[in-house]
Backbone as JSON Lines, residues from 0, in Angstrom:
{"i":0,"aa":"M","n":[152.23,42.05,45.52],"ca":[152.39,43.07,46.4],"c":[152.87,42.57,47.69]}
{"i":1,"aa":"T","n":[153.59,43.43,48.58],"ca":[154.01,43.12,49.94],"c":[153.36,43.92,50.82]}
{"i":2,"aa":"A","n":[152.98,43.26,52.04],"ca":[152.42,43.95,53.23],"c":[153.51,44.17,54.22]}
{"i":3,"aa":"F","n":[153.81,45.31,54.66],"ca":[154.84,45.68,55.55],"c":[154.19,46.08,56.75]}
{"i":4,"aa":"E","n":[154.61,45.37,57.88],"ca":[154.27,45.79,59.27],"c":[155.4,46.2,59.99]}
{"i":5,"aa":"L","n":[155.46,47.5,60.38],"ca":[156.55,48.2,61.21],"c":[156.33,48.33,62.73]}
{"i":6,"aa":"F","n":[157.09,48.02,63.59],"ca":[156.77,48.16,64.86],"c":[157.85,49.1,65.56]}
{"i":7,"aa":"F","n":[157.03,50.25,65.88],"ca":[157.94,51.44,66.51],"c":[157.66,51.65,67.99]}
{"i":8,"aa":"G","n":[158.89,51.23,68.72],"ca":[158.74,51.26,70.12],"c":[158.76,52.73,70.53]}
{"i":9,"aa":"R","n":[158.08,53.08,71.76],"ca":[158.15,54.5,72.0],"c":[158.89,54.77,73.21]}
{"i":10,"aa":"S","n":[159.52,53.71,73.93],"ca":[160.52,53.92,74.98],"c":[161.79,54.45,74.45]}
{"i":11,"aa":"V","n":[162.42,55.38,75.16],"ca":[163.83,55.86,74.87],"c":[164.53,55.74,75.93]}
{"i":12,"aa":"R","n":[165.56,55.01,76.05],"ca":[166.52,54.83,77.07],"c":[166.99,56.13,77.59]}
{"i":13,"aa":"G","n":[166.85,56.4,78.98],"ca":[167.25,57.66,79.46],"c":[166.57,58.9,79.17]}
{"i":14,"aa":"A","n":[165.39,58.84,78.58],"ca":[164.52,59.98,78.3],"c":[163.14,59.54,78.36]}
{"i":15,"aa":"A","n":[162.21,60.57,78.3],"ca":[160.76,60.28,78.27],"c":[160.45,59.57,76.8]}
{"i":16,"aa":"E","n":[159.27,58.94,76.86],"ca":[158.92,58.15,75.72],"c":[158.65,59.05,74.55]}
{"i":17,"aa":"V","n":[158.67,58.53,73.4],"ca":[158.18,59.28,72.13],"c":[156.77,59.84,72.37]}
{"i":18,"aa":"S","n":[156.65,61.05,72.4],"ca":[155.23,61.59,72.67],"c":[154.41,61.52,71.49]}
{"i":19,"aa":"D","n":[153.05,61.86,71.73],"ca":[152.08,61.61,70.56],"c":[152.43,62.84,69.43]}
{"i":20,"aa":"G","n":[152.82,63.95,69.93],"ca":[153.2,65.06,69.18],"c":[154.35,64.88,68.28]}
{"i":21,"aa":"A","n":[155.39,64.13,68.86],"ca":[156.71,63.87,68.26],"c":[156.4,62.76,67.16]}
{"i":22,"aa":"W","n":[155.46,61.83,67.46],"ca":[155.06,60.85,66.53],"c":[154.38,61.45,65.4]}
{"i":23,"aa":"D","n":[153.29,62.26,65.6],"ca":[152.65,63.04,64.5],"c":[153.55,63.73,63.74]}
{"i":24,"aa":"G","n":[154.72,64.29,64.25],"ca":[155.69,65.05,63.38],"c":[156.48,64.15,62.59]}
{"i":25,"aa":"F","n":[156.72,63.04,63.21],"ca":[157.48,61.99,62.3],"c":[156.63,61.45,61.14]}
{"i":26,"aa":"L","n":[155.49,61.25,61.39],"ca":[154.51,60.71,60.36],"c":[154.46,61.79,59.17]}
{"i":27,"aa":"A","n":[154.24,63.08,59.53],"ca":[154.18,64.24,58.65],"c":[155.46,64.35,57.83]}
{"i":28,"aa":"R","n":[156.72,64.35,58.52],"ca":[157.99,64.61,57.92],"c":[158.65,63.33,57.13]}
{"i":29,"aa":"V","n":[158.35,62.16,57.72],"ca":[159.1,60.95,57.09],"c":[158.14,60.09,56.53]}
{"i":30,"aa":"V","n":[157.13,59.58,57.15],"ca":[156.36,58.49,56.82],"c":[155.63,58.8,55.55]}
{"i":31,"aa":"T","n":[154.76,59.91,55.62],"ca":[153.91,60.4,54.44],"c":[154.56,60.7,53.26]}
{"i":32,"aa":"P","n":[155.68,61.32,53.29],"ca":[156.46,61.47,52.13],"c":[156.96,60.17,51.4]}
{"i":33,"aa":"N","n":[157.23,59.23,52.21],"ca":[157.75,57.92,51.77],"c":[156.65,57.0,51.38]}
{"i":34,"aa":"L","n":[155.59,57.21,51.85],"ca":[154.34,56.17,51.67],"c":[153.21,57.19,51.14]}
{"i":35,"aa":"P","n":[153.32,57.9,50.06],"ca":[152.33,58.89,49.76],"c":[150.9,58.18,49.4]}
{"i":36,"aa":"N","n":[150.92,56.88,49.01],"ca":[149.66,56.19,48.52],"c":[148.9,55.67,49.82]}
{"i":37,"aa":"G","n":[149.55,55.78,50.96],"ca":[148.84,55.52,52.33],"c":[149.24,54.4,53.15]}
{"i":38,"aa":"Y","n":[148.79,54.36,54.33],"ca":[149.25,53.57,55.43],"c":[148.18,53.59,56.57]}
{"i":39,"aa":"T","n":[148.3,52.64,57.39],"ca":[147.41,52.52,58.62],"c":[148.32,52.38,59.83]}
{"i":40,"aa":"V","n":[148.03,53.08,60.84],"ca":[148.69,53.16,62.16],"c":[147.81,52.49,63.14]}
{"i":41,"aa":"F","n":[148.27,51.46,64.04],"ca":[147.54,51.1,65.27],"c":[148.33,51.41,66.42]}
{"i":42,"aa":"D","n":[147.71,51.45,67.64],"ca":[148.47,51.57,68.94],"c":[148.46,50.03,69.43]}
{"i":43,"aa":"G","n":[149.69,49.83,70.1],"ca":[149.76,48.54,70.64],"c":[150.64,48.6,71.95]}
{"i":44,"aa":"T","n":[150.84,47.43,72.5],"ca":[151.74,47.31,73.48],"c":[152.73,46.21,73.28]}
{"i":45,"aa":"G","n":[154.0,46.43,73.32],"ca":[154.97,45.38,73.02],"c":[155.99,45.13,74.18]}
{"i":46,"aa":"A","n":[156.79,43.96,73.77],"ca":[157.82,43.68,74.81],"c":[159.0,43.16,73.95]}
{"i":47,"aa":"W","n":[160.11,43.49,74.45],"ca":[161.3,42.93,73.81],"c":[162.41,42.8,74.76]}
{"i":48,"aa":"L","n":[163.46,41.96,74.49],"ca":[164.61,41.75,75.42],"c":[165.59,42.7,75.0]}
{"i":49,"aa":"D","n":[166.0,43.66,76.02],"ca":[167.09,44.6,75.82],"c":[168.38,43.94,75.93]}
{"i":50,"aa":"P","n":[169.22,43.86,74.84],"ca":[170.48,43.18,74.92],"c":[171.49,43.72,75.85]}
{"i":51,"aa":"A","n":[171.44,45.0,76.12],"ca":[172.34,45.53,77.12],"c":[172.15,45.28,78.6]}
{"i":52,"aa":"T","n":[170.85,45.07,78.97],"ca":[170.56,44.69,80.43],"c":[170.08,43.25,80.53]}
{"i":53,"aa":"G","n":[169.7,42.61,79.5],"ca":[169.25,41.28,79.7],"c":[167.9,41.2,80.13]}
{"i":54,"aa":"K","n":[167.14,42.4,80.17],"ca":[165.79,42.44,80.87],"c":[164.77,42.68,79.8]}
{"i":55,"aa":"T","n":[163.55,42.3,79.95],"ca":[162.57,42.51,79.08],"c":[161.85,43.84,79.29]}
{"i":56,"aa":"V","n":[161.7,44.69,78.22],"ca":[161.18,45.98,78.4],"c":[159.89,45.97,77.78]}
{"i":57,"aa":"R","n":[158.8,46.45,78.53],"ca":[157.43,46.55,77.83],"c":[157.21,48.08,77.51]}
{"i":58,"aa":"E","n":[156.58,48.26,76.38],"ca":[156.39,49.59,75.95],"c":[155.21,49.88,75.13]}
{"i":59,"aa":"R","n":[154.78,51.13,75.17],"ca":[153.74,51.42,74.11],"c":[154.44,51.25,72.7]}
{"i":60,"aa":"T","n":[153.67,51.05,71.71],"ca":[154.1,50.75,70.42],"c":[153.14,51.21,69.28]}
{"i":61,"aa":"K","n":[153.79,51.77,68.32],"ca":[152.87,52.2,67.03],"c":[153.21,51.22,66.02]}
{"i":62,"aa":"I","n":[152.11,50.53,65.34],"ca":[152.32,49.55,64.36],"c":[151.81,50.07,63.03]}
{"i":63,"aa":"L","n":[152.58,50.14,62.16],"ca":[152.21,50.69,60.73],"c":[152.06,49.54,59.72]}
{"i":64,"aa":"L","n":[151.09,49.69,59.16],"ca":[150.79,48.65,57.89],"c":[150.71,49.43,56.63]}
{"i":65,"aa":"S","n":[151.33,48.86,55.83],"ca":[151.21,49.51,54.3],"c":[151.48,48.36,53.36]}
{"i":66,"aa":"V","n":[150.63,48.29,52.34],"ca":[150.72,47.3,51.3],"c":[151.45,48.06,50.02]}
{"i":67,"aa":"L","n":[152.61,47.54,49.47],"ca":[153.28,48.27,48.56],"c":[153.47,47.3,47.4]}
{"i":68,"aa":"S","n":[153.82,47.86,46.32],"ca":[154.35,47.09,45.2],"c":[155.64,46.23,45.63]}
{"i":69,"aa":"D","n":[155.85,45.12,45.17],"ca":[156.93,44.2,45.6],"c":[158.01,44.66,44.56]}
{"i":70,"aa":"D","n":[158.82,45.71,45.02],"ca":[159.85,46.29,44.08],"c":[160.8,46.91,45.02]}
{"i":71,"aa":"P","n":[162.11,47.26,44.43],"ca":[163.33,47.79,45.23],"c":[162.7,49.28,45.67]}
{"i":72,"aa":"A","n":[162.06,49.96,44.97],"ca":[161.71,51.26,45.26],"c":[160.9,51.22,46.65]}
{"i":73,"aa":"A","n":[159.92,50.41,46.8],"ca":[159.08,50.3,48.05],"c":[159.87,50.05,49.09]}
{"i":74,"aa":"A","n":[160.8,48.87,48.92],"ca":[161.76,48.48,50.02],"c":[162.66,49.58,50.65]}
{"i":75,"aa":"A","n":[163.14,50.37,49.61],"ca":[163.83,51.51,50.11],"c":[163.12,52.41,50.65]}
{"i":76,"aa":"A","n":[161.91,52.79,50.36],"ca":[161.0,53.67,51.17],"c":[160.96,53.3,52.63]}
{"i":77,"aa":"V","n":[160.63,52.08,52.97],"ca":[160.48,51.49,54.11],"c":[161.83,51.56,54.92]}
{"i":78,"aa":"A","n":[162.9,51.12,54.25],"ca":[164.11,51.2,54.92],"c":[164.54,52.73,55.33]}
{"i":79,"aa":"R","n":[164.05,53.84,54.59],"ca":[164.29,55.18,54.92],"c":[163.51,55.45,56.19]}
{"i":80,"aa":"I","n":[162.29,55.06,56.26],"ca":[161.44,55.2,57.5],"c":[162.09,54.61,58.76]}
{"i":81,"aa":"R","n":[162.32,53.36,58.6],"ca":[163.06,52.5,59.73],"c":[164.31,53.31,60.17]}
{"i":82,"aa":"Q","n":[165.16,53.54,59.45],"ca":[166.39,54.43,59.78],"c":[166.03,55.56,60.22]}
{"i":83,"aa":"A","n":[165.23,56.43,59.83],"ca":[164.91,57.76,60.27],"c":[164.35,57.62,61.74]}
{"i":84,"aa":"Y","n":[163.48,56.7,62.02],"ca":[163.13,56.56,63.39],"c":[164.17,56.13,64.53]}
{"i":85,"aa":"Q","n":[164.97,55.22,63.98],"ca":[166.11,54.78,64.77],"c":[166.87,55.79,65.03]}
{"i":86,"aa":"T","n":[167.23,56.62,64.15],"ca":[168.2,57.83,64.24],"c":[167.48,58.94,65.21]}
{"i":87,"aa":"E","n":[166.36,59.28,64.83],"ca":[165.63,60.48,65.51],"c":[165.27,60.2,67.03]}
{"i":88,"aa":"F","n":[164.99,58.88,67.19],"ca":[164.37,58.55,68.57],"c":[165.43,57.54,69.43]}
{"i":89,"aa":"H","n":[166.71,57.35,68.94],"ca":[167.58,56.52,69.49],"c":[167.24,55.27,69.87]}
{"i":90,"aa":"Q","n":[166.8,54.49,68.73],"ca":[166.1,53.22,68.99],"c":[167.17,52.22,68.37]}
{"i":91,"aa":"I","n":[167.17,50.94,69.05],"ca":[168.21,50.12,68.64],"c":[167.8,49.53,67.23]}
{"i":92,"aa":"L","n":[166.39,49.42,67.13],"ca":[165.93,48.89,65.84],"c":[164.28,49.23,65.62]}
{"i":93,"aa":"V","n":[163.79,49.13,64.48],"ca":[162.33,49.18,64.22],"c":[162.04,47.8,63.72]}
{"i":94,"aa":"G","n":[161.28,47.03,64.38],"ca":[160.86,45.69,63.97],"c":[160.02,45.73,62.61]}
{"i":95,"aa":"M","n":[160.21,44.62,61.99],"ca":[159.58,44.6,60.61],"c":[159.17,43.11,60.2]}
{"i":96,"aa":"T","n":[157.93,42.98,59.7],"ca":[157.51,41.69,59.13],"c":[157.06,42.04,57.57]}
{"i":97,"aa":"T","n":[157.17,41.24,56.76],"ca":[156.84,41.44,55.4],"c":[155.97,40.06,55.03]}
{"i":98,"aa":"T","n":[154.92,40.24,54.2],"ca":[154.08,39.21,53.78],"c":[153.63,39.38,52.31]}
{"i":99,"aa":"P","n":[153.82,38.37,51.49],"ca":[153.26,38.54,50.14],"c":[151.81,38.41,50.29]}
{"i":100,"aa":"V","n":[151.22,39.37,49.47],"ca":[149.76,39.37,49.47],"c":[149.23,39.86,48.0]}
{"i":101,"aa":"C","n":[148.0,39.55,47.93],"ca":[147.41,39.97,46.46],"c":[146.39,41.03,47.13]}
{"i":102,"aa":"G","n":[146.46,42.31,46.33],"ca":[145.63,43.43,46.76],"c":[145.38,44.23,45.53]}
{"i":103,"aa":"A","n":[144.44,45.23,45.81],"ca":[143.86,46.05,44.78],"c":[143.38,47.3,45.52]}
{"i":104,"aa":"F","n":[143.82,48.47,45.13],"ca":[143.46,49.77,45.57],"c":[142.98,50.69,44.54]}
């Protein structure tokens, strides 16, 4: 199995941050259909270097953890989620880490 951690920054250049309501809607429309067997979301605070300005941006962040089968279908589901968030909320990227794990559900 593979543990996927996704990092969703909530700052939007030139606009208000991604609201709790917008995040909840994204979970319902995009995340849950792609990860029907489950996931966990944590609140965090992150920082990253904006390549356009050369400045460090600090922002509220949603961290999503899901443990999935190690197969192309799972990777494709995660890619759809990342791309949808980047498009909908005008993000440069959604950070991701993957870790091979042993798990049972």
